[in-house]
C-alpha positions in Angstrom: 1.8 27.3 -49.2 4.8 26.5 -47.1 4.6 25.3 -43.6 6.1 28.0 -41.3 7.0 25.3 -38.6 9.1 23.3 -41.0 12.7 24.3 -41.0 15.5 23.6 -43.5 19.0 23.3 -42.5 21.9 24.0 -44.6 22.0 20.7 -46.4 18.2 20.7 -47.0 17.0 18.3 -44.3 14.1 19.1 -42.0 14.0 18.7 -38.2 13.9 20.3 -34.7 16.8 22.3 -33.2 18.6 21.0 -30.2 17.2 23.8 -28.0 13.5 22.8 -29.1 14.2 19.3 -28.1 15.7 20.3 -24.7 12.7 22.4 -23.9 10.3 19.5 -24.6 12.5 17.1 -22.4 12.5 19.8 -19.7 8.7 20.0 -19.7 8.3 16.4 -19.6 10.7 16.1 -16.7 8.8 18.8 -14.7 5.5 17.0 -15.3 6.9 13.7 -14.2 8.4 15.2 -11.0 4.9 16.6 -10.3 3.1 13.4 -10.9 5.4 11.0 -8.9 4.1 11.9 -5.4 0.5 11.3 -6.4 1.5 8.0 -8.1 3.4 6.8 -4.9 0.3 7.8 -2.7 -2.0 5.7 -4.9 0.4 2.8 -4.9 0.6 2.9 -1.0 -3.2 3.0 -0.8 -3.5 0.1 -2.9 -1.1 -1.9 -0.8 -3.0 -1.0 2.2 -6.1 -2.4 0.8 -4.3 -5.9 1.0 -3.9 -5.4 4.6 -7.3 -4.4 5.3 -8.8 -7.2 3.3 -6.6 -9.8 5.0 -7.3 -8.4 8.5 -11.0 -8.7 7.7 -10.6 -12.4 6.6 -8.7 -13.0 9.9 -11.6 -11.5 11.8 -14.0 -13.8 10.0 -12.0 -16.9 10.5 -11.5 -16.0 14.2 -15.2 -15.5 14.7 -15.8 -19.1 13.2 -13.0 -20.5 15.5 -14.5 -18.7 18.5 -18.0 -20.3 17.7 -16.6 -23.7 17.8 -14.2 -23.4 20.7 -15.4 -20.3 22.9 -11.9 -19.0 22.7 -9.8 -17.0 20.0 -6.8 -18.6 18.6 -3.3 -17.1 18.3 -2.3 -19.6 15.6 -2.9 -18.6 12.0 -2.7 -22.1 10.4 -2.1 -25.7 11.4 -3.3 -27.5 14.5 -5.3 -25.2 16.6 -5.1 -22.5 14.1 -7.9 -20.5 12.4 -6.9 -21.7 8.8 -5.5 -18.5 7.6 -3.0 -19.1 4.6 -2.5 -16.1 2.5 -1.5 -16.8 -1.0 0.7 -14.9 -3.4 3.4 -12.3 -2.6 2.5 -10.7 0.7 3.4 -7.1 1.3 2.5 -7.4 5.1 3.3 -9.9 7.9 0.2 -11.1 9.7 0.2 -12.2 13.4 -2.3 -12.6 16.1 -0.4 -11.6 19.3 -3.3 -12.0 21.6 -6.0 -14.7 21.9 -8.4 -16.2 24.5 -11.3 -14.1 25.5 -10.3 -11.3 23.0 -8.1 -11.1 19.9 -6.0 -8.5 18.0 -4.8 -9.2 14.7 -1.9 -7.2 13.1 -0.6 -6.4 9.6 2.9 -4.9 9.4 4.7 -4.1 6.2 7.4 -6.5 5.3 9.7 -4.0 3.5 12.5 -2.3 5.4 11.3 1.0 4.3 7.9 2.2 3.3 7.2 3.9 -0.1 6.1 7.2 1.4 7.9 7.3 4.7 11.2 9.2 4.8 12.4 7.2 7.9 12.2 3.4 8.6 8.7 3.5 9.9 6.6 0.9 8.4 2.8 0.9 7.6 1.0 -1.1 10.4 -2.6 -2.0 11.0 -4.7 -3.8 13.6 -8.1 -5.2 14.0 -9.7 -6.4 17.2 -12.6 -8.7 18.0 -15.1 -5.9 17.5 -13.8 -5.6 13.9 -12.5 -2.1 14.8 -9.7 -1.2 12.2 -6.8 0.9 13.7 -3.7 2.1 12.3 -0.3 2.2 14.4 1.3 4.1 11.6 -0.3 5.0 8.3 2.2 6.1 5.7 -0.4 7.9 3.6 -1.7 9.9 6.5 -5.2 9.6 5.1 -6.9 7.3 7.7 -8.3 8.6 10.9 -8.6 6.0 13.8 -12.0 5.5 15.3 -12.5 6.2 18.9 -11.0 3.8 21.4 -7.9 2.9 19.2 
């Protein structure tokens, strides 16, 4: 029995026509276009986990520093610092703009343009001395700030 899908050309070779190949390429292109926004969303969320974990680490180090000195530090590492030295390639810049009786740690995206943001707005997160995580700008739009942010 002959295979009805097999085609023979004039010279006896089998294969697909150009139209059939173009239809397959078009279908693959449409599927890729549909999947790209979801992929970018998951990629942005994965990068945000770095910021949240590092802010939590900074909180722990600040609490230890406060236990020893009765004040919070504004210095990440070095003399008078909390000993925060992130390793590897960092996607966020970490700072402690306020210290003393309270502290606020910040994580701001280092890239000029965020993955999901159409403008130059960058992903930015903060954590205070009560361990309250707040977002100044969440590029994924999936995080809801707790009361008091």
